[in-house]
C-alpha positions as CSV (number, residue, x, y, z in Angstrom):
1,X,167.7,-27.2,-58.0
2,X,166.9,-23.3,-57.6
3,X,170.6,-22.1,-57.5
4,X,168.8,-19.3,-55.4
5,X,167.3,-21.1,-52.8
6,X,170.9,-22.2,-51.5
7,X,173.0,-19.9,-49.0
8,X,176.2,-20.3,-47.1
9,X,177.3,-18.3,-43.8
10,X,178.9,-17.8,-41.2
11,X,177.5,-17.5,-37.7
12,X,178.6,-15.4,-34.6
13,X,179.6,-18.1,-32.1
14,X,180.8,-17.6,-28.6
15,X,184.4,-19.2,-28.1
16,X,183.2,-20.6,-24.4
17,X,179.5,-20.9,-24.0
18,X,179.9,-21.3,-19.9
19,X,181.9,-18.0,-19.1
20,X,180.6,-14.6,-19.8
21,X,183.7,-13.1,-19.0
22,X,185.2,-14.3,-22.1
23,X,184.3,-11.9,-25.1
24,X,185.5,-14.1,-27.8
25,X,184.1,-15.4,-30.5
26,X,184.1,-17.0,-33.7
27,X,182.2,-17.3,-37.3
28,X,180.9,-20.8,-37.5
29,X,179.9,-21.7,-41.0
30,X,176.7,-23.3,-42.5
31,X,174.4,-24.4,-45.6
32,X,170.9,-23.5,-45.7
33,X,168.5,-24.8,-48.4
34,X,165.2,-23.1,-48.9
35,X,163.9,-25.1,-51.5
36,X,161.4,-26.6,-50.0
37,X,160.1,-24.9,-46.8
38,X,158.4,-21.8,-46.1
39,X,158.5,-19.5,-42.8
40,X,156.0,-21.8,-41.0
41,X,157.4,-24.8,-41.7
42,X,159.6,-27.2,-40.4
43,X,163.5,-27.1,-40.4
44,X,165.7,-30.0,-40.6
45,X,169.4,-29.7,-39.1
46,X,172.3,-31.4,-40.1
47,X,175.0,-31.3,-37.3
48,X,178.3,-31.0,-38.5
49,X,181.3,-33.3,-37.4
50,X,184.9,-34.3,-37.3
51,X,185.5,-32.8,-40.8
52,X,185.0,-30.0,-43.2
53,X,181.4,-29.5,-44.3
54,X,179.9,-29.6,-48.0
55,X,177.0,-27.6,-49.8
56,X,176.8,-31.2,-51.1
57,X,174.7,-32.0,-47.7
58,X,171.8,-29.3,-48.8
59,X,172.2,-29.9,-52.6
60,X,171.7,-33.7,-53.1
61,X,168.1,-34.3,-53.4
62,X,168.8,-38.3,-53.6
63,X,170.4,-37.9,-49.8
64,X,168.0,-39.8,-47.6
65,X,167.1,-36.8,-45.4
66,X,166.8,-34.6,-48.3
67,X,164.2,-36.4,-49.8
68,X,162.3,-36.4,-46.4
69,X,163.0,-32.5,-46.4
70,X,160.9,-32.5,-49.8
71,X,158.2,-34.6,-48.6
72,X,157.5,-32.8,-45.5
73,X,158.5,-29.4,-46.7
74,X,161.1,-28.5,-44.3
75,X,164.1,-25.9,-44.5
76,X,167.6,-27.4,-44.2
77,X,170.6,-26.1,-42.5
78,X,173.8,-27.9,-42.2
79,X,176.0,-26.5,-39.0
80,X,179.7,-27.0,-39.4
81,X,181.4,-28.6,-36.0
82,X,183.7,-25.3,-34.3
83,X,187.2,-26.1,-35.1
84,X,186.5,-27.9,-38.4
85,X,186.7,-26.9,-42.0
86,X,186.3,-23.0,-42.0
87,X,184.3,-22.4,-38.7
88,X,188.2,-21.9,-37.0
89,X,188.5,-21.0,-33.3
90,X,191.2,-18.4,-32.9
91,X,193.6,-18.6,-30.0
92,X,195.4,-15.7,-28.0
93,X,198.4,-15.0,-30.6
94,X,195.9,-14.9,-33.5
95,X,196.3,-18.0,-34.7
96,X,193.7,-20.5,-36.2
97,X,192.8,-23.4,-33.7
98,X,196.0,-23.1,-31.8
99,X,194.0,-23.5,-28.2
100,X,192.0,-26.8,-28.5
101,X,190.8,-25.8,-25.1
102,X,187.5,-25.1,-26.8
103,X,186.5,-27.8,-28.6
104,X,184.1,-30.5,-27.1
105,X,181.1,-32.0,-27.5
106,X,179.3,-29.9,-25.0
107,X,180.4,-26.4,-26.5
108,X,179.1,-27.5,-30.1
109,X,176.0,-28.9,-28.6
110,X,175.6,-25.3,-27.5
111,X,176.3,-24.1,-30.6
112,X,173.6,-25.6,-31.8
113,X,171.4,-24.6,-29.5
114,X,172.4,-20.9,-29.9
115,X,172.0,-21.5,-33.7
116,X,168.6,-22.6,-33.3
117,X,167.5,-20.1,-31.2
118,X,168.7,-17.4,-33.4
119,X,166.7,-18.6,-36.5
120,X,163.7,-18.8,-34.6
121,X,163.8,-15.3,-33.7
122,X,164.0,-14.2,-37.0
123,X,160.3,-16.5,-37.8
124,X,157.3,-15.3,-37.4
125,X,157.1,-18.2,-34.8
126,X,159.5,-20.8,-33.2
127,X,160.0,-23.4,-36.0
128,X,159.7,-27.5,-35.5
129,X,163.2,-28.4,-35.7
130,X,164.3,-31.9,-36.3
131,X,167.8,-32.9,-36.1
132,X,170.3,-35.6,-37.9
133,X,174.1,-36.7,-37.6
134,X,175.9,-40.0,-38.5
135,X,178.3,-41.4,-36.1
136,X,179.7,-38.9,-33.9
137,X,177.2,-36.3,-35.6
138,X,174.8,-38.6,-35.2
139,X,175.3,-38.7,-31.2
140,X,175.3,-34.9,-31.2
141,X,171.9,-35.0,-32.8
142,X,170.5,-37.4,-29.9
143,X,172.1,-35.3,-27.1
144,X,170.8,-32.2,-28.3
145,X,167.1,-33.9,-27.9
146,X,168.0,-35.1,-24.7
147,X,170.0,-31.7,-23.7
148,X,167.4,-28.9,-25.2
149,X,163.7,-30.6,-25.6
150,X,162.4,-27.5,-25.9
151,X,164.3,-26.5,-29.0
152,X,164.2,-29.8,-30.7
153,X,161.4,-31.7,-31.8
154,X,163.1,-35.1,-32.6
155,X,166.3,-36.3,-33.5
156,X,167.8,-39.1,-35.7
157,X,170.9,-40.4,-34.7
158,X,172.7,-43.0,-37.1
159,X,175.5,-45.2,-36.3
160,X,175.7,-42.8,-33.1
161,X,178.2,-44.5,-30.5
162,X,176.6,-43.1,-27.2
163,X,178.6,-45.0,-25.4
164,X,182.3,-43.2,-24.9
165,X,185.0,-46.1,-23.9
166,X,188.4,-46.0,-23.4
167,X,189.3,-49.5,-25.1
168,X,187.3,-50.2,-27.4
169,X,188.4,-53.6,-28.1
170,X,185.1,-55.0,-29.5
171,X,185.7,-53.0,-32.8
172,X,187.9,-55.4,-33.9
173,X,185.6,-58.1,-32.7
174,X,182.4,-56.8,-34.9
175,X,185.2,-56.5,-37.8
176,X,186.2,-60.3,-37.5
177,X,182.5,-61.4,-36.8
178,X,181.3,-59.6,-40.0
179,X,184.1,-60.8,-42.2
180,X,183.7,-64.6,-41.2
181,X,179.5,-63.9,-41.8
182,X,180.5,-63.4,-45.2
183,X,183.4,-66.0,-45.5
184,X,184.8,-68.3,-43.0
185,X,187.6,-68.8,-45.3
186,X,188.6,-65.1,-45.6
187,X,188.6,-64.7,-42.1
188,X,190.6,-68.2,-41.0
189,X,193.4,-66.4,-44.0
190,X,193.5,-63.1,-42.5
191,X,193.9,-64.9,-39.0
192,X,197.2,-67.0,-40.6
193,X,198.7,-64.3,-41.9
194,X,198.7,-62.2,-39.4
195,X,199.7,-65.2,-36.9
196,X,202.9,-65.5,-39.2
197,X,203.4,-62.0,-39.2
198,X,203.7,-61.9,-35.5
199,X,206.3,-64.8,-35.7
200,X,208.4,-63.0,-38.5
201,X,208.4,-59.4,-36.6
202,X,210.4,-61.1,-33.9
203,X,213.2,-61.9,-35.6
204,X,215.9,-59.1,-37.9
205,X,215.8,-61.6,-40.8
206,X,211.8,-61.4,-40.8
207,X,211.4,-58.0,-40.5
208,X,213.8,-57.2,-43.4
209,X,211.0,-59.5,-45.0
210,X,208.2,-57.7,-43.6
211,X,209.5,-55.1,-44.9
212,X,210.3,-56.1,-48.8
213,X,206.8,-57.4,-48.6
214,X,204.8,-54.6,-47.3
215,X,207.0,-52.1,-48.8
216,X,207.5,-50.4,-45.8
217,X,208.5,-46.8,-46.0
218,X,211.2,-46.4,-43.9
219,X,211.8,-49.5,-44.2
220,X,213.3,-52.1,-41.7
221,X,217.1,-53.1,-42.5
222,X,219.5,-54.9,-40.8
223,X,220.7,-52.0,-38.9
224,X,217.2,-50.7,-38.0
225,X,216.4,-50.5,-34.1
226,X,212.8,-51.5,-34.2
227,X,211.2,-50.7,-30.8
228,X,208.1,-51.8,-29.3
229,X,206.0,-48.5,-30.5
230,X,207.4,-49.3,-34.2
231,X,206.1,-53.1,-34.0
232,X,202.6,-51.9,-33.0
233,X,202.3,-48.9,-35.1
234,X,203.2,-51.6,-38.4
235,X,200.2,-53.6,-37.1
236,X,198.2,-51.1,-36.9
237,X,198.5,-49.5,-40.2
238,X,198.1,-53.0,-41.5
239,X,195.0,-54.0,-40.2
240,X,193.5,-50.5,-40.2
241,X,192.9,-51.2,-44.1
242,X,190.7,-54.2,-43.4
243,X,188.9,-52.1,-40.4
244,X,188.0,-49.4,-43.3
245,X,186.4,-52.3,-45.7
246,X,184.6,-53.4,-43.1
247,X,183.3,-50.3,-41.8
248,X,182.0,-48.8,-44.8
249,X,181.3,-52.4,-47.0
250,X,178.6,-51.6,-49.3
251,X,177.8,-48.4,-48.3
252,X,176.4,-46.3,-50.9
253,X,178.9,-43.7,-51.5
254,X,181.5,-43.2,-53.8
255,X,184.2,-46.1,-54.0
256,X,182.2,-48.1,-51.4
257,X,179.3,-48.4,-53.3
258,X,180.5,-50.8,-55.8
259,X,183.8,-52.2,-54.1
260,X,186.6,-51.8,-51.4
261,X,184.1,-53.6,-48.6
262,X,184.1,-57.2,-47.7
263,X,183.4,-58.6,-50.7
264,X,186.7,-57.2,-52.4
265,X,188.6,-58.2,-49.4
266,X,187.8,-61.7,-49.3
267,X,188.4,-62.0,-53.1
268,X,191.7,-61.1,-52.8
269,X,192.4,-62.9,-49.1
270,X,190.9,-66.3,-50.9
271,X,193.0,-65.7,-54.1
272,X,195.5,-68.5,-54.2
273,X,197.6,-67.3,-56.9
274,X,199.8,-65.0,-53.9
275,X,201.2,-68.1,-52.4
276,X,200.5,-67.5,-49.3
277,X,198.3,-65.6,-46.5
278,X,201.0,-62.9,-45.7
279,X,200.9,-62.1,-49.9
280,X,197.7,-62.0,-49.8
281,X,197.5,-59.3,-46.8
282,X,199.6,-57.5,-48.7
283,X,198.2,-57.3,-52.2
284,X,195.0,-55.9,-49.9
285,X,196.9,-53.2,-48.2
286,X,198.1,-51.7,-51.7
287,X,194.8,-51.8,-53.0
288,X,193.3,-50.2,-50.3
289,X,196.4,-47.5,-50.2
290,X,195.8,-46.7,-53.6
291,X,192.0,-46.6,-53.2
292,X,192.6,-44.1,-50.1
293,X,195.2,-41.6,-52.4
294,X,192.2,-41.5,-55.0
295,X,194.3,-43.7,-57.4
296,X,198.1,-43.6,-58.8
297,X,201.2,-45.6,-58.3
298,X,201.6,-47.3,-54.7
299,X,204.5,-45.8,-53.3
300,X,204.7,-48.3,-49.9
301,X,203.1,-48.0,-46.8
302,X,203.7,-45.4,-44.2
303,X,206.1,-46.8,-41.0
304,X,207.3,-44.2,-38.7
305,X,205.6,-43.7,-35.7
306,X,207.6,-40.3,-35.1
307,X,206.7,-38.8,-38.4
308,X,202.8,-39.8,-38.0
309,X,203.3,-37.7,-34.3
310,X,205.3,-34.7,-36.2
311,X,202.9,-34.7,-39.0
312,X,199.8,-35.0,-36.6
313,X,201.5,-32.0,-34.1
314,X,201.6,-30.1,-37.7
315,X,198.1,-29.9,-38.1
316,X,198.2,-25.7,-38.1
317,X,199.8,-25.6,-41.2
318,X,197.5,-28.1,-43.0
319,X,194.5,-27.9,-44.7
320,X,191.4,-28.3,-42.9
321,X,191.0,-32.0,-44.3
322,X,194.4,-33.0,-43.3
323,X,194.2,-31.0,-39.8
324,X,190.7,-32.8,-39.0
325,X,192.7,-35.9,-38.1
326,X,194.3,-33.9,-35.3
327,X,191.5,-32.5,-34.2
328,X,189.5,-35.3,-33.7
329,X,192.4,-37.2,-32.0
330,X,192.0,-34.4,-29.4
331,X,188.6,-35.1,-28.8
332,X,189.3,-38.8,-28.3
333,X,192.2,-38.0,-26.0
334,X,190.1,-35.6,-24.0
335,X,186.3,-36.7,-24.0
336,X,185.9,-40.4,-26.0
337,X,188.4,-42.7,-25.9
338,X,187.2,-45.1,-28.9
339,X,190.5,-46.3,-28.9
340,X,190.2,-49.2,-31.0
341,X,192.8,-51.6,-29.6
342,X,193.7,-55.9,-29.9
343,X,192.4,-56.1,-26.3
344,X,190.5,-59.0,-26.8
345,X,191.0,-62.4,-25.8
346,X,191.2,-62.9,-29.4
347,X,190.5,-61.7,-32.9
348,X,192.0,-62.6,-36.2
349,X,194.7,-59.8,-36.2
350,X,196.3,-61.2,-32.8
351,X,196.8,-59.1,-29.9
352,X,199.7,-56.5,-31.9
353,X,198.3,-52.9,-30.7
354,X,197.3,-52.2,-27.0
355,X,195.4,-49.6,-25.7
356,X,198.6,-48.5,-24.5
357,X,199.6,-47.4,-27.9
358,X,196.6,-45.0,-28.1
359,X,197.3,-43.3,-24.9
360,X,201.2,-42.9,-25.9
361,X,200.2,-41.3,-28.9
362,X,197.7,-38.8,-27.0
363,X,200.8,-38.1,-24.7
364,X,202.9,-37.6,-27.6
365,X,200.8,-35.5,-29.4
366,X,199.1,-32.8,-26.7
367,X,201.2,-33.3,-23.8
368,X,201.8,-35.3,-20.6
369,X,198.6,-34.7,-18.7
370,X,196.6,-36.7,-21.3
371,X,197.5,-39.9,-19.6
372,X,195.4,-43.4,-19.5
373,X,194.1,-42.5,-16.4
374,X,193.2,-38.8,-17.2
375,X,191.2,-40.0,-20.3
376,X,189.2,-42.7,-18.2
377,X,187.9,-39.7,-16.3
378,X,187.0,-37.9,-19.1
379,X,185.5,-41.1,-20.5
380,X,183.3,-41.4,-17.8
381,X,182.6,-37.8,-17.3
382,X,180.9,-38.2,-20.3
383,X,179.0,-41.2,-19.8
384,X,177.6,-39.3,-16.8
385,X,176.8,-36.4,-18.5
386,X,174.9,-37.6,-21.4
387,X,174.0,-41.4,-19.6
388,X,175.6,-43.8,-21.9
389,X,173.5,-46.2,-23.8
390,X,172.0,-47.1,-20.0
391,X,170.9,-44.3,-18.9
392,X,170.5,-42.0,-22.1
393,X,167.3,-40.0,-21.2
394,X,166.3,-38.2,-24.1
395,X,162.8,-39.1,-26.3
396,X,161.2,-38.7,-29.9
397,X,164.7,-40.5,-31.5
398,X,165.6,-43.1,-34.0
399,X,169.1,-44.7,-33.0
400,X,169.7,-47.2,-36.6
401,X,172.9,-49.1,-36.6
402,X,174.3,-51.7,-39.0
403,X,174.8,-55.1,-37.8
404,X,178.3,-55.2,-40.0
405,X,179.3,-51.9,-38.4
406,X,182.0,-52.0,-36.0
407,X,180.5,-49.0,-34.1
408,X,177.7,-51.0,-33.6
409,X,178.7,-52.2,-30.8
410,X,178.6,-48.4,-29.0
411,X,175.2,-48.0,-29.9
412,X,171.8,-48.0,-27.9
413,X,169.7,-51.2,-28.0
414,X,167.2,-50.6,-25.2
415,X,164.3,-48.6,-23.8
416,X,161.3,-48.6,-22.0
417,X,160.0,-45.6,-23.4
418,X,158.4,-46.6,-27.3
419,X,159.0,-43.0,-28.3
420,X,162.8,-44.0,-28.0
421,X,163.2,-46.3,-31.2
422,X,166.1,-48.6,-31.9
423,X,167.0,-50.8,-35.1
424,X,169.9,-52.9,-36.2
425,X,169.8,-53.0,-40.0
426,X,170.8,-56.5,-40.7
427,X,173.5,-56.7,-43.5
428,X,174.4,-52.9,-43.9
429,X,177.6,-50.9,-42.4
430,X,178.2,-47.7,-41.1
431,X,175.4,-44.7,-41.7
432,X,173.9,-47.0,-44.5
433,X,170.2,-45.4,-44.1
434,X,172.1,-41.5,-44.4
435,X,172.6,-42.5,-48.3
436,X,170.9,-42.4,-51.6
437,X,168.5,-45.6,-51.5
438,X,169.0,-47.8,-54.8
439,X,167.4,-51.0,-55.8
440,X,170.0,-53.4,-54.5
441,X,169.4,-52.5,-51.1
442,X,168.6,-55.2,-48.5
443,X,165.3,-55.2,-47.2
444,X,166.0,-54.1,-43.9
445,X,167.7,-50.6,-45.1
446,X,164.6,-49.8,-46.9
447,X,162.5,-51.1,-43.8
448,X,164.5,-48.9,-41.6
449,X,164.1,-45.9,-43.4
450,X,160.5,-46.3,-43.6
451,X,160.7,-46.5,-39.7
452,X,162.9,-43.1,-39.5
453,X,160.3,-41.4,-42.0
454,X,157.2,-43.0,-40.2
455,X,158.2,-41.5,-36.6
456,X,159.3,-38.2,-38.6
457,X,155.6,-37.8,-39.4
458,X,154.5,-38.5,-36.2
459,X,156.8,-36.2,-34.8
460,X,155.8,-33.2,-37.0
461,X,152.1,-34.3,-35.8
462,X,153.2,-33.7,-32.1
463,X,152.2,-30.0,-30.5
464,X,155.5,-27.9,-30.6
465,X,157.9,-27.8,-27.7
466,X,157.5,-25.2,-25.1
467,X,160.7,-22.7,-25.9
468,X,162.0,-20.6,-23.4
469,X,162.0,-17.1,-24.4
470,X,165.4,-15.3,-23.4
471,X,166.1,-11.7,-23.3
472,X,169.7,-11.9,-23.5
473,X,171.5,-9.0,-25.3
474,X,172.4,-9.4,-29.2
475,X,174.3,-8.1,-31.6
476,X,173.9,-8.0,-35.4
477,X,176.4,-8.5,-38.1
478,X,176.0,-8.9,-41.8
479,X,177.3,-11.5,-43.3
480,X,176.9,-13.1,-47.5
481,X,174.9,-15.7,-47.7
482,X,175.2,-16.4,-51.4
483,X,174.1,-19.3,-53.6
484,X,176.3,-19.7,-56.8
485,X,174.5,-17.1,-58.6
486,X,173.0,-15.0,-55.9
487,X,174.5,-11.7,-54.2
488,X,172.1,-12.0,-51.3
489,X,173.2,-10.2,-47.9
490,X,171.1,-10.2,-44.9
491,X,171.5,-9.4,-41.4
492,X,172.2,-12.6,-38.8
493,X,171.3,-12.0,-34.9
494,X,173.3,-13.5,-33.0
495,X,172.1,-13.9,-28.9
496,X,174.0,-14.9,-26.3
497,X,172.5,-18.1,-24.5
498,X,172.1,-18.4,-20.9
499,X,174.7,-20.0,-18.8
500,X,173.0,-23.7,-18.5
501,X,173.1,-25.6,-15.2
502,X,176.2,-28.0,-15.0
503,X,179.3,-27.2,-15.6
504,X,181.0,-28.0,-19.0
505,X,183.8,-29.8,-19.3
506,X,186.3,-27.9,-21.3
507,X,188.6,-30.3,-23.2
508,X,187.7,-32.6,-26.4
509,X,188.9,-36.2,-27.4
510,X,190.8,-38.5,-29.7
511,X,191.3,-39.7,-33.3
512,X,193.9,-41.2,-36.5
513,X,191.7,-40.9,-39.5
514,X,194.1,-40.3,-42.4
515,X,197.1,-41.5,-41.0
516,X,196.2,-45.2,-41.4
517,X,196.9,-46.2,-37.7
518,X,193.1,-46.7,-37.0
519,X,190.0,-46.0,-38.5
520,X,188.8,-43.4,-36.3
521,X,187.6,-41.3,-39.1
522,X,183.9,-41.8,-39.0
523,X,181.1,-41.2,-41.3
524,X,181.3,-37.8,-41.3
525,X,184.7,-37.1,-41.6
526,X,184.7,-38.9,-44.8
527,X,181.2,-39.6,-46.6
528,X,181.0,-35.5,-46.9
529,X,184.0,-35.8,-49.5
530,X,182.3,-38.8,-51.3
531,X,178.4,-37.3,-52.2
């Protein structure tokens, strides 16, 4: 692409959109590609999520929504989520992200609205905006259309978990169903292996054998005092490898496009040369661990809950990629739940990790007030605010999900409004429609992309939404918005949006991706690094 058409910059946002007495602001990073657009054309906005952003999502012309940007002559933006990446929010002591109070979906939605209003103010007339996102950002995209129909013309929410859920036990049920649909013997062997592991963990000798088989670090010895939490942490780390393989199975992204999904999992789990199903599980654990660490030698399986909590609490001294695990954990503990427990009546992993494990993590990382009851109240508030899947009120939206994807259990599949288009893509996993097309794509995936494109075409032909003009005070800051070979500078006008009618929650929610404890890293958090 033309390097001069690519820009990066920082946009001044209020820390708190709901308190005019709070003077604090932060710099929110964005990327822009104006290669195909013009001042009177549409704007496509990819909303950032639970991880650092990358310019790849405005540069890789094979990414699905960029092929549409080229077709419809749209300018493209990616707006990084507050607190993540380089969009730090400084606390009272001047340290980045020390106060997580303002890390929430509702604050981010108003960040997006403020950004859109400000860009519109610099154009001859307000642009027609279409928002995109996958997983949590997919939900944000749908909620933008619901809350701000005057600013957003249409929205695509890929694999969007629009229903917040405290105990998300359905996740593991879909994992099993996806594996069993592919290969019943594979699923049966996983079940046999975990059943034997449950028996072994009950005795000191059995735990020592498990420690040897899985190369636990630290190991379980004859002197180890193993608690219930230690056992739950162990099992969650092991079955999270199966979660990740299923969630991204077959997605056209580096690492998963040609492996590390259900086929590779089942090739290992049905290989009789390992001797027994536990050894198969250990081999698969090793295989996925090496994949997640980008190669190298297998050094063992994390086995310290205490070290995990210490790592999560130390996020301020970590890289943006590593810190994202704690930030998303905060959002799940204070907004969404999404806790992937084994509390269903039956799944092939048994019932080793009750939802209590995840609520204990919330307390241990963030404090005593983040109890199960408090989290459940927050989850209820989120579903009341946005409607969940049953009472969502947005229009002009497309909501694709993959049948293999465990997150599809929280998707939306009913509507009496023909402008609310949902589609379950048979044979695909998480956010599959977002990645570049390829000849081996299943027919349903090709069909889903065509449905989205057709709806974008319809939205762009509709009259522009009525945009309310505000007369709030504006401030101007000069930011560098430079492409790879550009030294261009331009002023960015930042307006303070009016206070909305509904009160805002000031808390966020919860997640554990990089720890291996559970696959709460959604497509945005990992996929950005792979494209």
